[in-house]
N, C-alpha and C positions, 0 to 999 in steps of 0.2 A: 313390221315389228308389232304394230297395234293389233293386226289381225292374228298374229301368233299368240299374243297375250289373251285374246278373247277365245281362241279355239282350244288352247292347251288345257284349261280346266275341264272342258267337256271330254277331251280325250282321257284325262286323268280319271274322271268319274267313270267313264265307260270301261277303262282297263281295270279299275277297282271292282266294278260290278262283275266283270268276267272272272276276276280272280277269287271272288267270294267262295265258290264251291271248292276250289283247291285249298284255300285257307281253312274252310270248315272241315275238310277231310283231314288236314294235318292237326287241327285242334282236337278233333275227335280221337285221333290216334294217340296224342299226348295224354289227354284226359283219361281215356279208357285204359291206358297202360298203367295208370296210377290208382285205378278204382276197380273193384270187382263187379260192380253193377252200374249200368248206364241207363238213363232214361232220356232218349234222344241224344243231345250233346252234353247233357248234365250228369255228373257222377252222383249216384244215390247211395253208394255203399261205403262212403268215407275214403280217405286217402290212405293207401297202403302200398308197400313195396313188394308184396307177395308175388306180383306178376313178373318182377325182375329177378326172381330166385334162380333163373337159368344162368345168371352171372357167376354164382358160387356153388351150384349143385347141378347134378344131372337130372333132367326132367323126363320122366316116363321111359327110362332106359335109353334115352338118346345120348349120343356122344357129347362131349363138352362143347359149349358154344365157342370157346377159344380155339379149339381144334378146327372147327368149321371156319372161323375167322381167319386162321392161318392159311388154310387151304384156299380160301377166297382171295387172300392177298397174293399168294403164290400164283394162282390162276390168272388174276387180273394183271399183275406186273409182268408175268411171263408172256402173256399174249401181247401186251403193249410193247415189250422189248423186241420180240420177234417181228411184230408187224412194222414197227418203226425202222428197224435195221434192214429187213429184207426189202421193204417198200422203198426206202431211201436209195439203196444200191440199184435196184431195178429201175426206179424212176430216173435216176441220174444217167444210167446207160441209155435208156430210151430217149431222153431229152438231148443228149449230146452226140450219140452215134447214129449214123445213117446206115441201115443194112437192109438187104432184100426181105420183103415181107413185113416191114415195120408196121405199116398200116393195118395189115391183117392181124398182126400180133396184138396191136392196141384194141382192135375190135374184139378179139377173143378174150381179152382181159375183161371187157365189159360184159361179154356173154357169161363168163364165169361168175361175175358178181351178180348177175341177174337170177341165178339159180337160188331158190330158197333152200335153206339148210334142211328143212323137213323133208324135201324131196330126195335128199342124198343120204338120209340116215341109215337106210339098209346097207348101201354100199360102204358107208363109213364104218358101220358096225363090223362088217366082214373084213375090211382092211385092217382095223385095229386088232381084231381077233387073230388075224394072220401074222401081224407084227408083234403080238404079245403085249400090246399097249391098251387093251380093253380094261376098264375099271382102274385106270391110273390117271393121275393129274396130268402127266406128260402127254398122254394120248389126247385128252380133251384140249389141252393148251395148243397142241399142234393142229388139231381140227379147227378150233376157233380162229387161230391166227391165219390158217390157210384160206378160210372163207372170207376173212376181212381184208386180206392183203390186196386183192384187186382194187378195192376202193382206195386204199392207202397209196397205191402206185399212181392212180389218177390224180389224187390230191397233191402229192409231192411233185409230180411231173409239172404241174402248173407253177409251182414255186421255182423249180430248176429252170423252166423255160423263161422265167422273168429275170434270170441272172445275166449279166453282161459277160461276153466272151473275153473281154480285154485282159482281166487278171489271169484267167486260165491260159490264154495264149502266151502271156508274158512268162508264166511259170513253166509252160512247155518249152519255151525258147531257152529258159535257164536250165533245162534238163530234168525237170520234175516229172515223175511218172503220173499216170492217170490216177493211180491209187492214192498217191500223196496229195494230188489236187483235190480229189474227192473228200478226203478226211480233213485237210488243213485249210482248204479254201471254200469249197462248195457247201459243205455241211454247216460251218459257222454262219454262212450268209443266209441259209434257209432255216435258221433256228426257230423262228416263229411257226413255220410249217411243221417242224418236228414236234414242237410243244403242242400244237393244235391236234395233230394226229395222235400223239401219245395220250393226251387228255381224252379224246374221243374213244380211243381203244380201251382205256381204263374204264370209262363209264359203260361202254358196251359189254365188256367182259364181266364187270361187277354185277350187272343185271341179267346176265345170261342164265337161262333155266333149262331150255329144251336139251341142249347138248349134255350138260352134267346129269340131267334126269334120265337120259337115254343111255349114256355111256359109262355111268358110275353106279355100281351096285353096293359095294361095301360102304358102311357108314363111317369108316375111318377116313375116307376121302370125300366126305360130304362138303359141299360149299354152303354158304349161308342161305342161298335160294332153296336148296334141298332141305336144310334144317327147317326153314319156314314152311315149306310145303308139307313136311311131316306133321305139323301141328293142325293141319286142316283135315277134319273128318266130317262126320255127320253134323248137320246143322245144330241139333240139340245136344251134341256131345262136345263140340269145339269150345275150348277155353279161350274166349275172345279177348279177355284181358291179357293173357299170356301171349296170344297171337299178336296183339297190338304192340306189346313191349318188345317182342323179338323183331317185329316189322320196323319199329322205330330204331332199334339197334342196328338193323340192316341198312336203314335209310340214312342215318346221320353221317357216316363216312363219305358217302357219295355226294351228299349235299355240300359238305365242306369242300370236297374235290371240285365240284361244279363251281362253287363260289370262287375258288382260287384259280380255276382254269377257264372260266367263261370268256375272258378276253382273248385267250388263245383260240378257242373254238370259233370265234368270229373271224379269225385269220383264214380259216378254211375257205370262206367265201371270197376272200380277197386274193387268193393265190392265182386264180384263173387257170385256164388250160388252153394249150395250143396244140395243133396237130403235128 
């Protein structure tokens, strides 16, 4: 105990020093969003709300920020819902059923997850064009969810593997179907895993840029990442105050979500995985 009391302050100091660049970055973002001129980290142009004018008016012919926010919410929650639902059903089947080629199937899931999305963009583009889903939120949601589902399957499989068979066997003996057991027994028992995967999926979808940038053309379906990217131009022409304000607007919801869901994210590492 005495050793811990002596060591802990040093770790606190070290972690504080390592966090300084991050804190400085956030501080600059907040201050520059409220001032038109910055000298280092200090505002020199006075405090103004002009940089936040995008909240009540269109900026430079761009669509409303509230439309982009709505699209981002639809995109993030749509991806999370699909990923959690499909991953849960697939992971339960793999965990509980024994079928020929099960090991190969698990290996192929890992292979699918190993492919970077950038390497598949051309194929994804042609498939969405063929299905008539190009330049639509539905198309981007399906693509993002499909790319993230393999990881979700492996995460939830670890949680289902950790469940006891006793309750399920008792329910089967009483005549319950697999579907009823899945919904009423298995899912409630792996709720921490579902919340963890849902939080991870929301954070991942909220920060997604490459897929919307490639697969969305119309500004009516812009997400916040595309809105923010549209503000970046030549170095001497970019309005950095406006850019900082939009960036802070984009950042705040995901920070709140992370603070609320960080304890669920830690459960991902406790679920484990069995063959």
